[in-house]
N, C-alpha and C positions, 0 to 999 in steps of 0.2 A: 698517816697511814695506819691503817689498824695491825695491831698485832697481829693477825689473822691474818694477811693481807700482802704477798708477795711482790716483785715489782724487780719481772724476769726479763730479758736482754735477747734479742733475734738478732742474729745478723746473717743477712743471708750470702751465702759465700759457694756458688755454686756456675756463678758462671764462668764464661770464657775473658770478656773482656776485649774483644776482639780488635774497639776501635783505640784503643789503651796499646796494642801490639807496636815494636819496632823492630826491624829485620830479626836482628840478634839477638831475638830472646825463645823463637822456634815453639814448644809446647807450652811455657809456663804462663799460667791465668795471672793477670796485672796483678787481685790478690795478694800474691807470690812471689812479688817483683820484690830489692831492696828499695828501703830508704832509710840513709842512714846506720845501712848494714843489719838492718830486719826489712824483715816479710811487711806488706803492706798492712794487713790483718793483722799481725800482732799487736802493730801501733793503733789500728781501729780498736781494737777489743782493749785493751790496757788504758784505753779513753776511757774505757766505760766504766772497769773495774774504780777509776778514781773517787766513784760515789759506793759510800758500802751503803747505801740502802738497795741496790741492783742486787742480791739474794745469786742470780746465778747468771752467766751471758751463756744461753745458746747458740752457737757455730754451725749453720746447716752449709754443705755441703754437696758437691756430688757423690755419688756411688762407686764413682772410680775413683776419686780422689787419691791423691798418694803423696800431697805435700803437708797439709794442714796439721796432722799429729806433730811436723818438727816447727814449725811456723809458732807455735801455739803452747809448747812444750813449759811444762814448771805455771804454766798463769793460775790464778787460785779461781775457782769457784764458774770453770767454764768447762764445756762440755762440746765435742765435736759429733755430728749428727748425721749424718748420712742420709738426706733426703731432702737435695736437691732436687723442684721441678724443671719442667722446660721454661718456665715463665716467672718473675720475680715474685710472682702474688703464688701458684703454685708452690712456689717454695717455702714461704709464708707463711700459709694454709698446713703442710706437711708440718715444720718445725711445731705448729702449734699445737695440733696432735700428737704431736712426739713429748715435750714439755709437760705435759698432766697439769699445765695450770687451770687452776680454779675462775670461772665463770669473773669472779670479781678481781680476782689478779692483775694487775700492771704491765702490761706488754710494751715493750720500748723497742722501735726494729732501729736496727743504722744500718749505714751504709760499708760495706767491710771496702770501701776504694771511698771514706771521707776520714779520715787520718788524725787530722787539724781537727776535731772537737774538742772543746779546750772544757775543763773543768769547771769554771762559771757558768759559760750557755750548760751543762751538763744538768749543775745544779737549780738554774732559774724553769731548764723546763719540767722539770721533776717535782719543784713546787708549786711550779702553774698547775701540772694538770692533775698532781694529787687534791684538790680543792675542787675540779672544773667537775661539771654535770659529762662533760662529753670526752677527755680527750684533748691533743693538743702536738704539734709540733713544730719542730727548729725552720725559723726563713725569713730573710732578708727582704727590705724595703727595694724594688726594681730602683734602681741611680739612673742607668743609663737610658738614650730614645730608643723607641723597641718601633720596628718596624716588621710590618706583614707584607709578604711576599706573593707576588704572581706566579702562578704556576707554570708560566711558559722558562724555557730553559733558552740562556744562562737566567740565573735568578736576576730578578730586579722588581722594584720596590711600590708596590701597591698602595702604600696606604701606612701614614703614621699612625703608631697606637698607642692610646694618651697611658700615660705609663701611671697616674692616679690609684691610689688605692691598689696598686699590684705586688705580691711580694714571691720572691725565688724559692722554691721548697724546695728545703735540706732534710735532713733527719739526723739526731732520733727524731723517731714520731710516737707518742705516747698514748694506747689505748685500754680497757679492760679489756681483757679474753674474750669475754662471752661478745662482748662488741663487732671484737672486730673480727673474729668465725660470722658474724651472723651477717658483716659485710662484705667480706670475701666470699661468702656464699652467696649472697647477694647479686654482686656482682657478674663470678661468673654462672650463671643460669643468666643470667641476662645478656650474657657477651659485652659487658662494657670494658673497654679498656684503660686499665688500670695501670697508673705505673707508679703509686706507690697511696701508699696504707689511707693517708686521709682523702686519696680522692674514694677509694671505696665507702669512708665513710658517709661521706659527703652525699655520695650516690643514695645513700638511707635520709637524706632529707636533713642529716645534722651539720651544724659548722666549727670545726676544730676550734681551738683554742692558736691563733697566733702566738711566736715567741721570738723575739731577734734571734737573731746569732749575730755571725761572723763573717767574713769574707773569708777569714782561715782555714773554713770548713767546707770548702769548696770540696765537688767532687772528681776526681782523677778520670778522665775520661780520654784526652791525648796525647798521646808520645810524650809531647811538652810538657804534658803537668807534671813530670818526675821531678825534672830541677827544681821546677819553683816552690810545690810541697816542702821536697829537701830543704832547703835554704829556710822555710818555716819553721820544719820542725828542728833542727839544727840550731835556729835563731830562739824560742820556745823555751 
């Protein structure tokens, strides 16, 4: 990485996490639920701060967020920006506009709901992408047998899908700011269903690099995921 080039992390944290909600949670978004005594968002941001090459972590929250300040209190190199959009792509686009990154700067986007990112995996991603023309993402090869579902209810198997060459995308995902802005704008204009940054880059005809991750970097999605993630964090 050239001295004039920055590496900025963006953490989209404007969602409500309805799938992860338990009845007793009330209106608390999942990124602020406690894991081992600290908000999940704090764990995710601290994981990024372990690589000193990341100059800044921009946490993108909703305009009415009432929890981010306390959750991130005292962490270095962290700025909280109320720029959340209706979708993840909109939130990342807004954060890119607010973080004042130059086109050649690297942007590393990480889910607030992935607090299990290891320092080893993070460093492997940064090392691999800094020398790559496109950039890349953390992912794990698919190990399970994959079934495609019939549209009828109740769910039934239509066919078995070959898992050969399939990877399950994770985050962080790392691309230059100029490329990421172009990719997200291209996807928006064409109404493409973008669920991560890599899919937007792929829509430009580019092939992001795959960097092997770990199963412990799973996305906390369902209520039962919290107990598993807490155990992994306690054992780390």
